[in-house]
C-alpha positions as CSV (number, residue, x, y, z in Angstrom):
1,M,116.6,91.9,124.0
2,G,116.0,91.9,127.4
3,H,113.8,94.9,128.5
4,S,110.9,94.3,126.4
5,G,109.4,93.4,129.8
6,H,105.3,92.1,129.8
7,P,103.4,93.0,127.1
8,S,100.8,96.4,128.2
9,P,97.4,95.4,129.1
10,L,96.2,98.4,126.9
11,M,97.5,96.9,124.1
12,T,96.9,93.1,125.3
13,D,93.4,94.0,125.6
14,L,93.1,96.4,121.9
15,L,94.9,93.7,119.7
16,R,92.7,90.6,121.1
17,H,89.5,92.9,120.5
18,S,90.8,93.7,117.1
19,G,91.7,90.3,116.0
20,G,95.7,91.0,116.3
21,V,96.1,94.1,114.3
22,A,94.5,97.4,115.6
23,I,93.5,100.2,113.0
24,I,95.4,103.9,113.5
25,D,93.8,106.7,111.8
26,G,94.7,108.6,109.2
27,G,95.5,112.2,108.3
28,L,94.0,115.1,110.2
29,A,95.2,118.1,109.0
30,T,94.2,117.6,105.5
31,E,90.9,116.2,106.2
32,L,90.3,119.6,108.6
33,E,91.1,121.6,105.6
34,R,88.6,119.4,103.6
35,H,86.1,120.2,106.3
36,G,86.9,123.9,105.6
37,A,89.6,124.8,107.7
38,D,92.3,127.3,107.2
39,L,95.7,125.8,108.5
40,N,98.0,128.7,107.0
41,D,99.2,129.0,110.7
42,P,102.8,128.3,112.0
43,L,99.9,126.2,114.9
44,W,98.7,124.3,111.8
45,S,95.7,121.9,112.9
46,A,96.2,122.9,116.3
47,K,94.9,126.1,115.7
48,C,91.5,124.7,115.1
49,L,91.4,123.6,118.8
50,L,91.0,127.5,118.9
51,T,88.7,128.5,115.8
52,S,86.6,124.9,115.1
53,P,87.0,122.4,117.5
54,H,83.5,121.3,115.8
55,L,85.8,120.2,112.9
56,I,88.4,118.3,114.9
57,H,85.2,116.3,116.4
58,T,83.9,115.6,112.8
59,V,87.2,113.9,111.9
60,H,87.7,111.5,115.0
61,T,84.3,110.6,113.8
62,D,84.5,110.4,110.1
63,Y,88.0,108.0,111.5
64,L,85.7,106.2,114.0
65,E,83.1,105.1,111.2
66,A,86.0,103.9,108.9
67,G,87.0,101.5,111.5
68,A,89.9,103.0,113.4
69,D,90.5,101.7,116.8
70,I,92.5,104.2,117.9
71,I,91.8,107.9,117.1
72,I,95.2,110.5,117.9
73,T,94.5,114.2,119.1
74,A,94.7,117.5,117.1
75,S,98.1,118.3,119.6
76,Y,100.6,117.5,117.4
77,Q,101.5,120.9,116.4
78,A,99.6,122.4,120.1
79,T,103.2,123.3,122.3
80,I,102.7,126.0,125.0
81,Q,105.5,127.7,123.5
82,G,104.0,127.8,120.2
83,F,100.6,129.6,121.9
84,E,102.6,131.6,123.8
85,A,104.5,132.7,120.8
86,K,100.9,133.8,118.8
87,G,100.3,135.4,122.3
88,Y,97.7,133.3,124.3
89,T,99.2,132.8,128.0
90,T,100.5,129.9,129.4
91,E,97.4,128.4,131.2
92,E,95.6,129.4,127.6
93,G,97.9,127.2,125.8
94,E,97.8,124.7,128.6
95,T,93.4,124.6,128.4
96,M,94.2,123.9,124.8
97,L,96.3,120.8,125.3
98,R,93.2,119.5,127.4
99,R,90.9,120.4,125.0
100,S,92.7,118.1,122.8
101,V,92.0,115.3,124.1
102,E,88.8,116.4,125.6
103,I,87.4,116.5,122.0
104,A,88.7,113.0,120.9
105,C,87.0,111.5,124.3
106,E,83.9,113.2,123.0
107,A,84.1,111.9,120.2
108,R,84.2,108.4,121.7
109,E,81.5,108.8,124.0
110,A,79.5,109.9,121.2
111,Y,80.3,107.2,118.8
112,T,80.0,104.2,121.4
113,K,76.9,105.5,122.5
114,R,75.6,105.2,119.2
115,C,77.6,101.6,118.3
116,K,75.8,100.4,121.5
117,E,72.4,101.2,119.9
118,A,72.8,100.4,116.2
119,Q,71.5,97.5,115.0
120,H,74.4,95.9,112.7
121,D,78.5,96.1,112.8
122,I,78.3,98.0,109.6
123,D,75.1,100.8,108.5
124,S,73.1,100.9,105.1
125,S,75.9,103.5,104.2
126,G,79.0,101.6,104.7
127,K,79.8,103.6,108.1
128,V,81.8,100.9,111.0
129,L,79.4,101.0,114.2
130,K,80.7,98.2,115.8
131,Q,81.1,97.9,119.6
132,R,85.0,97.8,120.5
133,P,87.5,99.2,122.5
134,I,88.9,102.5,121.4
135,I,91.9,104.4,122.0
136,V,92.7,107.9,122.7
137,A,96.6,108.7,122.2
138,A,97.5,112.3,122.7
139,S,100.1,113.4,119.9
140,V,103.2,115.1,120.9
141,G,105.1,116.5,117.3
142,S,108.5,116.8,117.8
143,Y,110.3,119.4,118.6
144,G,111.1,120.4,114.4
145,A,107.0,120.3,114.4
146,Y,107.0,123.2,116.6
147,L,109.6,125.2,114.6
148,A,107.2,124.7,112.0
149,D,109.9,125.2,109.3
150,G,109.8,121.4,108.0
151,S,113.1,120.4,110.4
152,E,110.9,117.1,111.6
153,Y,111.6,115.9,108.4
154,S,115.5,116.8,108.8
155,G,115.8,116.1,112.0
156,I,119.0,119.1,112.3
157,Y,118.2,120.9,115.4
158,G,121.7,122.6,115.6
159,E,124.2,122.4,118.3
160,A,122.1,124.7,120.7
161,V,119.5,122.0,121.2
162,N,120.7,119.1,123.4
163,L,119.0,116.6,125.6
164,E,118.5,118.7,128.3
165,T,116.7,121.8,126.1
166,L,114.5,118.9,124.4
167,K,113.8,117.8,127.9
168,E,112.6,121.1,128.9
169,F,110.6,121.9,126.0
170,H,108.3,118.8,126.0
171,R,108.3,118.5,130.0
172,R,105.0,120.7,130.9
173,R,103.0,119.2,127.4
174,V,103.9,115.9,128.3
175,K,102.3,116.2,132.1
176,I,99.3,117.6,130.6
177,L,98.8,115.4,128.3
178,A,99.7,112.7,130.7
179,E,97.2,113.9,133.1
180,S,94.3,114.9,130.4
181,G,92.2,111.5,130.4
182,A,94.2,109.6,127.0
183,D,94.6,106.4,127.6
184,L,98.3,106.8,125.8
185,I,101.0,109.5,124.3
186,A,101.7,109.0,120.9
187,F,105.4,110.8,120.5
188,E,104.7,111.0,116.6
189,T,107.6,111.8,113.8
190,I,110.7,111.6,115.8
191,P,113.6,112.4,113.7
192,N,116.8,111.8,116.0
193,K,118.4,109.7,118.7
194,V,118.5,112.7,121.1
195,E,115.1,113.1,121.0
196,A,113.8,109.7,121.5
197,Q,116.2,109.3,124.6
198,A,114.8,113.3,125.8
199,Y,111.4,111.6,125.9
200,V,112.1,108.5,127.6
201,E,113.9,110.2,130.5
202,L,111.1,112.7,130.3
203,L,108.9,109.9,131.4
204,E,110.8,108.2,133.7
205,E,111.8,111.7,135.5
206,E,108.1,112.7,135.7
207,N,106.7,109.1,136.3
208,I,104.4,109.0,133.6
209,E,101.9,106.8,133.9
210,V,100.2,106.5,131.1
211,P,101.6,104.2,128.7
212,A,103.1,105.9,125.6
213,W,104.7,104.7,122.1
214,F,107.3,106.2,119.9
215,A,106.6,106.5,116.1
216,F,110.2,107.3,114.2
217,N,110.3,108.9,110.8
218,S,112.6,107.5,107.9
219,K,113.1,108.9,104.3
220,D,115.8,106.2,103.3
221,G,114.3,102.9,104.7
222,I,117.3,102.1,106.7
223,N,117.9,105.2,109.1
224,V,115.6,108.2,110.6
225,V,115.6,110.7,108.6
226,S,118.3,112.5,110.8
227,G,120.6,109.8,109.6
228,D,121.1,108.5,112.9
229,S,120.3,104.5,112.7
230,L,116.8,103.6,113.5
231,I,118.1,100.6,115.1
232,E,119.3,102.3,117.5
233,C,116.6,104.7,117.9
234,A,114.2,101.6,118.7
235,T,116.3,99.9,121.0
236,I,115.9,103.4,123.3
237,A,112.2,102.4,122.9
238,D,112.3,99.1,123.5
239,R,114.2,99.6,126.8
240,S,111.8,101.7,128.9
241,K,109.0,100.0,130.2
242,R,106.8,102.6,129.3
243,V,106.9,102.2,126.1
244,V,104.2,99.7,124.7
245,A,104.5,99.8,121.2
246,V,107.4,100.9,118.5
247,G,106.9,101.4,114.9
248,I,107.1,104.5,112.0
249,N,104.7,107.3,111.2
250,C,104.8,109.7,108.4
251,T,106.8,107.8,106.2
252,P,106.6,106.6,102.2
253,P,104.9,103.4,102.1
254,R,107.7,101.8,99.9
255,F,110.2,101.8,102.8
256,I,107.9,100.2,105.6
257,H,108.4,96.4,104.7
258,E,112.4,96.7,105.4
259,L,112.1,99.1,108.7
260,I,109.5,96.7,110.1
261,S,112.3,93.9,109.9
262,S,114.8,96.6,111.5
263,I,112.6,96.9,114.1
264,R,111.6,93.5,114.9
265,K,115.6,93.0,115.3
266,V,115.5,94.8,118.8
267,T,112.0,94.6,120.2
268,T,109.1,92.4,121.3
269,K,107.4,95.0,121.7
270,P,103.8,95.7,119.1
271,I,105.1,97.6,116.1
272,L,102.8,100.4,114.6
273,I,103.3,101.7,111.5
274,Y,101.0,104.4,110.1
275,P,102.5,105.8,106.7
276,N,102.0,108.9,104.7
277,S,100.5,108.8,101.2
278,G,104.1,108.6,99.7
279,E,103.8,112.0,98.6
280,C,106.6,114.4,99.4
281,Y,106.3,117.5,101.6
282,D,107.8,120.6,99.8
283,A,109.0,122.9,103.4
284,E,109.9,126.3,101.6
285,I,106.0,126.3,100.3
286,K,104.5,124.4,102.6
287,E,102.4,122.4,100.4
288,W,102.0,118.2,99.4
289,V,103.8,117.6,96.1
290,H,100.9,116.0,94.0
291,N,101.1,113.0,92.3
292,T,104.4,111.9,94.3
293,G,101.8,109.6,96.3
294,V,100.2,106.3,95.7
295,S,96.6,105.7,95.5
296,D,94.5,104.3,98.4
297,D,94.4,100.8,96.8
298,D,98.4,101.0,96.5
299,F,98.6,101.6,99.8
300,V,96.4,99.1,100.8
301,S,97.8,96.3,99.3
302,Y,100.8,96.6,101.2
303,V,98.8,96.4,104.6
304,N,98.8,92.6,104.3
305,K,102.5,92.7,103.8
306,W,102.9,95.1,106.5
307,C,101.1,92.3,108.8
308,D,102.9,89.7,108.2
309,A,106.1,91.3,108.8
310,G,105.4,92.0,112.0
311,A,103.3,95.1,112.2
312,C,99.9,95.2,115.1
313,L,98.9,98.4,114.6
314,V,98.4,100.1,111.2
315,G,96.8,103.6,109.7
316,G,98.1,106.4,107.9
317,C,99.6,109.5,108.5
318,C,99.5,113.1,106.3
319,R,97.0,112.8,103.3
320,T,95.7,109.6,104.1
321,T,91.6,110.1,104.5
322,P,89.0,108.1,106.4
323,N,88.5,106.3,102.6
324,T,92.1,105.1,102.8
325,I,91.1,103.8,107.0
326,R,88.3,101.8,105.5
327,A,90.1,100.0,102.9
328,I,92.2,98.9,105.9
329,Y,89.5,98.1,108.0
330,K,88.0,96.2,104.8
331,T,91.5,94.6,104.4
332,L,91.9,93.3,107.5
333,A,88.1,91.8,108.1
334,N,88.9,89.7,104.8
335,R,92.0,89.0,106.6
336,S,90.5,87.4,109.6
337,T,88.4,85.3,108.0
338,D,91.0,84.0,106.0
339,A,93.4,83.0,108.8
340,P,93.1,79.2,109.5
341,M,91.3,79.1,112.8
Protein backbone atom coordinates (compact mmCIF):
# COMPACT_ATOMS: atom_id res chain seq x y z
CA MET A 1 0.00 0.00 0.00
CA GLY A 2 2.74 2.38 1.01
CA HIS A 3 1.25 5.56 -0.35
CA SER A 4 -1.70 6.15 1.93
CA GLY A 5 0.47 8.30 4.20
CA HIS A 6 -0.94 10.03 7.24
CA PRO A 7 -4.69 10.29 7.72
CA SER A 8 -6.02 13.73 6.86
CA PRO A 9 -6.74 16.04 9.84
CA LEU A 10 -10.10 16.91 8.25
CA MET A 11 -11.18 13.26 8.12
CA THR A 12 -9.72 12.38 11.51
CA ASP A 13 -11.59 15.22 13.17
CA LEU A 14 -14.83 14.45 11.36
CA LEU A 15 -14.75 10.74 12.17
CA ARG A 16 -13.82 11.39 15.78
CA HIS A 17 -16.83 13.65 16.27
CA SER A 18 -19.21 11.35 14.44
CA GLY A 19 -18.34 8.23 16.41
CA GLY A 20 -16.36 6.59 13.62
CA VAL A 21 -18.87 6.86 10.78
CA ALA A 22 -19.81 10.20 9.20
CA ILE A 23 -22.97 10.74 7.20
CA ILE A 24 -23.02 12.11 3.65
CA ASP A 25 -26.21 13.73 2.34
CA GLY A 26 -28.54 12.16 -0.26
CA GLY A 27 -29.83 12.90 -3.75
CA LEU A 28 -29.98 16.55 -4.79
CA ALA A 29 -31.72 16.73 -8.15
CA THR A 30 -34.74 14.65 -7.20
CA GLU A 31 -35.17 16.70 -4.02
CA LEU A 32 -34.99 19.95 -5.98
CA GLU A 33 -37.72 18.59 -8.23
CA ARG A 34 -39.79 17.67 -5.21
CA HIS A 35 -39.54 21.30 -4.11
CA GLY A 36 -40.79 22.41 -7.51
CA ALA A 37 -37.67 22.92 -9.63
CA ASP A 38 -37.81 22.01 -13.32
CA LEU A 39 -34.54 20.27 -14.19
CA ASN A 40 -35.25 19.16 -17.73
CA ASP A 41 -32.06 20.79 -18.97
CA PRO A 42 -28.48 19.75 -19.83
CA LEU A 43 -27.38 21.76 -16.76
CA TRP A 44 -29.59 19.55 -14.57
CA SER A 45 -29.33 20.55 -10.88
CA ALA A 46 -26.83 23.30 -11.79
CA LYS A 47 -29.74 25.08 -13.48
CA CYS A 48 -31.03 25.96 -10.00
CA LEU A 49 -27.89 28.00 -9.35
CA LEU A 50 -29.40 30.37 -11.88
CA THR A 51 -33.10 30.05 -11.34
CA SER A 52 -33.71 29.08 -7.72
CA PRO A 53 -30.71 29.13 -5.37
CA HIS A 54 -33.12 29.28 -2.41
CA LEU A 55 -34.28 25.74 -3.26
CA ILE A 56 -30.69 24.47 -3.13
CA HIS A 57 -30.35 26.14 0.28
CA THR A 58 -33.56 24.40 1.41
CA VAL A 59 -32.38 20.96 0.30
CA HIS A 60 -28.98 21.39 2.01
CA THR A 61 -30.85 22.36 5.20
CA ASP A 62 -33.19 19.36 4.91
CA TYR A 63 -30.16 17.05 4.83
CA LEU A 64 -28.45 18.74 7.77
CA GLU A 65 -31.67 18.40 9.78
CA ALA A 66 -31.75 14.72 8.80
CA GLY A 67 -28.30 14.27 10.36
CA ALA A 68 -25.86 14.67 7.45
CA ASP A 69 -22.32 15.69 8.44
CA ILE A 70 -21.29 16.37 4.83
CA ILE A 71 -23.27 18.35 2.27
CA ILE A 72 -22.29 18.19 -1.38
CA THR A 73 -22.67 21.31 -3.53
CA ALA A 74 -24.92 21.66 -6.58
CA SER A 75 -21.93 21.81 -8.93
CA TYR A 76 -21.95 18.21 -10.21
CA GLN A 77 -23.28 19.30 -13.60
CA ALA A 78 -21.87 22.82 -13.35
CA THR A 79 -19.05 23.19 -15.85
CA ILE A 80 -17.76 26.36 -17.39
CA GLN A 81 -18.10 24.68 -20.80
CA GLY A 82 -21.71 23.70 -20.03
CA PHE A 83 -22.63 27.25 -19.03
CA GLU A 84 -20.90 28.64 -22.12
CA ALA A 85 -22.87 26.25 -24.31
CA LYS A 86 -26.01 27.83 -22.82
CA GLY A 87 -24.78 31.30 -23.79
CA TYR A 88 -23.23 32.45 -20.51
CA THR A 89 -19.83 34.10 -20.36
CA THR A 90 -16.84 32.37 -18.76
CA GLU A 91 -17.09 34.85 -15.86
CA GLU A 92 -20.76 34.02 -15.30
CA GLY A 93 -19.92 30.31 -15.34
CA GLU A 94 -17.18 30.84 -12.75
CA THR A 95 -19.50 32.93 -10.58
CA MET A 96 -22.07 30.13 -10.60
CA LEU A 97 -19.46 27.58 -9.54
CA ARG A 98 -18.48 29.80 -6.60
CA ARG A 99 -22.13 30.37 -5.83
CA SER A 100 -22.72 26.62 -5.46
CA VAL A 101 -20.21 26.58 -2.58
CA GLU A 102 -21.50 29.84 -1.09
CA ILE A 103 -25.05 28.46 -0.90
CA ALA A 104 -23.86 25.34 0.94
CA CYS A 105 -21.73 27.43 3.32
CA GLU A 106 -24.68 29.76 4.00
CA ALA A 107 -26.90 26.77 4.74
CA ARG A 108 -24.26 25.38 7.12
CA GLU A 109 -23.87 28.73 8.89
CA ALA A 110 -27.60 29.22 9.43
CA TYR A 111 -27.98 25.63 10.59
CA THR A 112 -25.00 25.78 12.99
CA LYS A 113 -26.46 28.92 14.55
CA ARG A 114 -29.76 27.09 15.14
CA CYS A 115 -27.93 24.13 16.68
CA LYS A 116 -26.20 26.45 19.16
CA GLU A 117 -29.57 27.86 20.24
CA ALA A 118 -31.38 24.51 20.32
CA GLN A 119 -32.37 22.92 23.63
CA HIS A 120 -32.05 19.35 22.40
CA ASP A 121 -30.07 17.40 19.80
CA ILE A 122 -33.34 16.33 18.18
CA ASP A 123 -36.37 18.63 18.22
CA SER A 124 -40.02 17.63 18.65
CA SER A 125 -40.48 17.13 14.90
CA GLY A 126 -37.48 14.80 14.67
CA LYS A 127 -35.06 17.34 13.18
CA VAL A 128 -31.44 16.81 14.16
CA LEU A 129 -30.04 20.01 15.71
CA LYS A 130 -26.83 18.61 17.11
CA GLN A 131 -23.69 20.73 17.13
CA ARG A 132 -21.02 18.94 15.10
CA PRO A 133 -18.43 19.63 12.44
CA ILE A 134 -20.18 20.04 9.07
CA ILE A 135 -18.17 19.66 5.89
CA VAL A 136 -18.98 21.32 2.59
CA ALA A 137 -17.81 19.16 -0.31
CA ALA A 138 -17.60 20.81 -3.73
CA SER A 139 -18.88 18.35 -6.32
CA VAL A 140 -17.01 17.70 -9.55
CA GLY A 141 -18.91 15.50 -11.98
CA SER A 142 -17.11 13.53 -14.64
CA TYR A 143 -16.63 14.62 -18.25
CA GLY A 144 -19.54 12.30 -19.03
CA ALA A 145 -21.82 14.30 -16.75
CA TYR A 146 -21.13 17.44 -18.80
CA LEU A 147 -22.02 15.57 -21.99
CA ALA A 148 -25.47 15.01 -20.38
CA ASP A 149 -25.99 11.88 -22.49
CA GLY A 150 -25.64 9.32 -19.72
CA SER A 151 -22.00 8.57 -20.56
CA GLU A 152 -20.97 8.90 -16.92
CA TYR A 153 -22.85 5.61 -16.61
CA SER A 154 -20.76 3.99 -19.37
CA GLY A 155 -17.41 5.73 -19.10
CA ILE A 156 -16.92 5.33 -22.84
CA TYR A 157 -15.69 8.71 -24.08
CA GLY A 158 -14.32 7.74 -27.47
CA GLU A 159 -10.84 8.00 -28.96
CA ALA A 160 -10.69 11.79 -29.06
CA VAL A 161 -10.77 12.10 -25.28
CA ASN A 162 -7.46 11.39 -23.57
CA LEU A 163 -5.64 12.29 -20.36
CA GLU A 164 -4.69 15.77 -21.60
CA THR A 165 -8.19 16.57 -22.89
CA LEU A 166 -9.66 15.61 -19.53
CA LYS A 167 -7.14 17.64 -17.55
CA GLU A 168 -7.82 20.73 -19.65
CA PHE A 169 -11.56 20.19 -19.39
CA HIS A 170 -11.53 20.05 -15.58
CA ARG A 171 -8.64 22.38 -14.77
CA ARG A 172 -10.33 25.75 -14.36
CA ARG A 173 -13.35 24.35 -12.54
CA VAL A 174 -11.23 22.47 -10.02
CA LYS A 175 -9.12 25.58 -9.34
CA ILE A 176 -12.18 27.74 -8.80
CA LEU A 177 -13.86 25.24 -6.48
CA ALA A 178 -10.60 24.82 -4.54
CA GLU A 179 -10.53 28.58 -3.91
CA SER A 180 -14.21 28.93 -3.13
CA GLY A 181 -14.25 28.09 0.58
CA ALA A 182 -15.22 24.40 0.34
CA ASP A 183 -13.56 22.02 2.81
CA LEU A 184 -13.15 19.24 0.30
CA ILE A 185 -13.47 18.50 -3.41
CA ALA A 186 -15.69 15.52 -4.17
CA PHE A 187 -14.83 13.91 -7.49
CA GLU A 188 -18.01 11.94 -8.09
CA THR A 189 -19.21 9.13 -10.34
CA ILE A 190 -15.73 8.60 -11.84
CA PRO A 191 -16.37 6.05 -14.61
CA ASN A 192 -12.88 5.11 -15.78
CA LYS A 193 -9.19 4.98 -14.98
CA VAL A 194 -8.06 7.76 -17.28
CA GLU A 195 -10.31 10.33 -15.58
CA ALA A 196 -9.04 9.30 -12.14
CA GLN A 197 -5.48 9.73 -13.40
CA ALA A 198 -6.38 13.14 -14.87
CA TYR A 199 -7.72 14.31 -11.49
CA VAL A 200 -4.64 13.10 -9.62
CA GLU A 201 -2.31 14.91 -12.02
CA LEU A 202 -4.44 18.04 -11.93
CA LEU A 203 -4.37 18.19 -8.13
CA GLU A 204 -0.57 17.99 -8.28
CA GLU A 205 -0.03 20.37 -11.18
CA GLU A 206 -2.25 23.06 -9.71
CA ASN A 207 -0.98 22.39 -6.19
CA ILE A 208 -4.54 22.13 -4.87
CA GLU A 209 -4.44 22.51 -1.08
CA VAL A 210 -8.02 21.43 -0.42
CA PRO A 211 -8.29 17.67 0.19
CA ALA A 212 -10.22 15.54 -2.29
CA TRP A 213 -12.23 12.34 -2.30
CA PHE A 214 -12.68 10.00 -5.24
CA ALA A 215 -15.97 8.14 -5.72
CA PHE A 216 -16.20 5.63 -8.57
CA ASN A 217 -19.32 3.97 -9.92
CA SER A 218 -19.90 0.35 -10.85
CA LYS A 219 -22.70 -1.67 -12.39
CA ASP A 220 -21.35 -5.16 -11.77
CA GLY A 221 -19.78 -4.99 -8.30
CA ILE A 222 -16.30 -5.73 -9.71
CA ASN A 223 -15.21 -3.07 -12.17
CA VAL A 224 -16.01 0.60 -12.64
CA VAL A 225 -18.69 1.22 -15.28
CA SER A 226 -16.24 1.49 -18.21
CA GLY A 227 -14.94 -2.01 -17.46
CA ASP A 228 -11.68 -0.73 -15.95
CA SER A 229 -10.62 -2.56 -12.80
CA LEU A 230 -11.87 -0.91 -9.60
CA ILE A 231 -8.73 -2.10 -7.82
CA GLU A 232 -6.56 -0.25 -10.37
CA CYS A 233 -8.73 2.86 -10.04
CA ALA A 234 -8.61 2.78 -6.24
CA THR A 235 -4.83 2.33 -6.41
CA ILE A 236 -4.52 5.54 -8.45
CA ALA A 237 -6.51 7.36 -5.77
CA ASP A 238 -4.51 5.76 -2.96
CA ARG A 239 -1.22 7.00 -4.43
CA SER A 240 -2.22 10.64 -4.23
CA LYS A 241 -1.53 12.28 -0.90
CA ARG A 242 -4.19 14.86 -1.77
CA VAL A 243 -6.92 12.22 -1.85
CA VAL A 244 -8.22 11.66 1.68
CA ALA A 245 -10.99 9.11 1.05
CA VAL A 246 -11.87 6.65 -1.70
CA GLY A 247 -15.12 4.91 -2.48
CA ILE A 248 -18.24 4.41 -4.51
CA ASN A 249 -21.30 6.46 -5.38
CA CYS A 250 -24.31 6.13 -7.66
CA THR A 251 -24.16 2.33 -7.65
CA PRO A 252 -26.93 -0.12 -6.65
CA PRO A 253 -26.78 -1.08 -2.95
CA ARG A 254 -26.47 -4.79 -3.67
CA PHE A 255 -22.96 -4.34 -5.11
CA ILE A 256 -21.52 -2.21 -2.36
CA HIS A 257 -20.25 -4.84 0.06
CA GLU A 258 -18.10 -6.50 -2.58
CA LEU A 259 -16.76 -3.15 -3.78
CA ILE A 260 -15.72 -2.12 -0.26
CA SER A 261 -13.75 -5.38 0.04
CA SER A 262 -11.94 -4.64 -3.23
CA ILE A 263 -11.02 -1.10 -2.20
CA ARG A 264 -9.75 -2.23 1.18
CA LYS A 265 -7.20 -4.43 -0.54
CA VAL A 266 -5.37 -1.40 -1.88
CA THR A 267 -5.88 1.47 0.53
CA THR A 268 -5.99 2.32 4.22
CA LYS A 269 -7.76 5.61 3.49
CA PRO A 270 -11.31 6.09 4.78
CA ILE A 271 -13.84 4.41 2.48
CA LEU A 272 -16.93 6.34 1.44
CA ILE A 273 -20.14 4.85 0.16
CA TYR A 274 -23.17 6.69 -1.14
CA PRO A 275 -25.14 4.38 -3.42
CA ASN A 276 -28.23 5.28 -5.39
CA SER A 277 -31.57 3.77 -4.48
CA GLY A 278 -30.86 0.91 -6.87
CA GLU A 279 -33.15 2.25 -9.57
CA CYS A 280 -31.91 2.19 -13.15
CA TYR A 281 -31.41 5.39 -15.09
CA ASP A 282 -32.65 5.31 -18.67
CA ALA A 283 -30.45 7.71 -20.65
CA GLU A 284 -32.83 7.55 -23.65
CA ILE A 285 -35.81 8.97 -21.81
CA LYS A 286 -33.62 10.71 -19.17
CA GLU A 287 -35.71 9.24 -16.39
CA TRP A 288 -35.32 6.85 -13.50
CA VAL A 289 -37.12 3.56 -13.99
CA HIS A 290 -39.37 3.01 -11.01
CA ASN A 291 -39.75 -0.23 -9.08
CA THR A 292 -36.15 -1.20 -9.74
CA GLY A 293 -34.95 0.30 -6.45
CA VAL A 294 -34.94 -0.63 -2.79
CA SER A 295 -37.02 0.98 -0.03
CA ASP A 296 -35.43 3.18 2.64
CA ASP A 297 -35.77 0.32 5.12
CA ASP A 298 -33.92 -2.08 2.83
CA PHE A 299 -31.31 0.54 2.00
CA VAL A 300 -30.66 1.20 5.67
CA SER A 301 -30.57 -2.51 6.51
CA TYR A 302 -27.34 -2.60 4.50
CA VAL A 303 -25.68 0.23 6.40
CA ASN A 304 -24.36 -1.79 9.35
CA LYS A 305 -22.97 -4.40 6.97
CA TRP A 306 -21.18 -1.70 4.98
CA CYS A 307 -19.71 -0.22 8.16
CA ASP A 308 -18.62 -3.68 9.33
CA ALA A 309 -16.96 -4.18 5.93
CA GLY A 310 -14.97 -0.97 6.41
CA ALA A 311 -17.00 2.01 5.19
CA CYS A 312 -16.73 5.07 7.42
CA LEU A 313 -18.53 7.69 5.34
CA VAL A 314 -22.05 6.67 4.34
CA GLY A 315 -24.87 8.44 2.54
CA GLY A 316 -27.06 8.25 -0.54
CA CYS A 317 -26.93 9.31 -4.17
CA CYS A 318 -29.68 9.59 -6.79
CA ARG A 319 -33.25 9.08 -5.60
CA THR A 320 -32.34 8.86 -1.93
CA THR A 321 -34.01 11.51 0.24
CA PRO A 322 -33.71 13.22 3.64
CA ASN A 323 -35.81 10.32 4.96
CA THR A 324 -33.11 7.89 3.82
CA ILE A 325 -30.44 10.00 5.54
CA ARG A 326 -32.51 10.32 8.72
CA ALA A 327 -32.88 6.54 8.78
CA ILE A 328 -29.10 6.14 8.40
CA TYR A 329 -28.60 8.65 11.23
CA LYS A 330 -30.86 6.61 13.50
CA THR A 331 -29.17 3.33 12.56
CA LEU A 332 -25.73 4.73 13.28
CA ALA A 333 -26.90 6.28 16.57
CA ASN A 334 -28.10 2.83 17.64
CA ARG A 335 -24.89 1.30 16.38
CA SER A 336 -22.74 3.48 18.61
CA THR A 337 -24.86 2.69 21.69
CA ASP A 338 -24.55 -1.03 20.92
CA ALA A 339 -20.80 -0.79 20.51
CA PRO A 340 -18.65 -2.33 23.25
CA MET A 341 -17.12 0.39 25.38
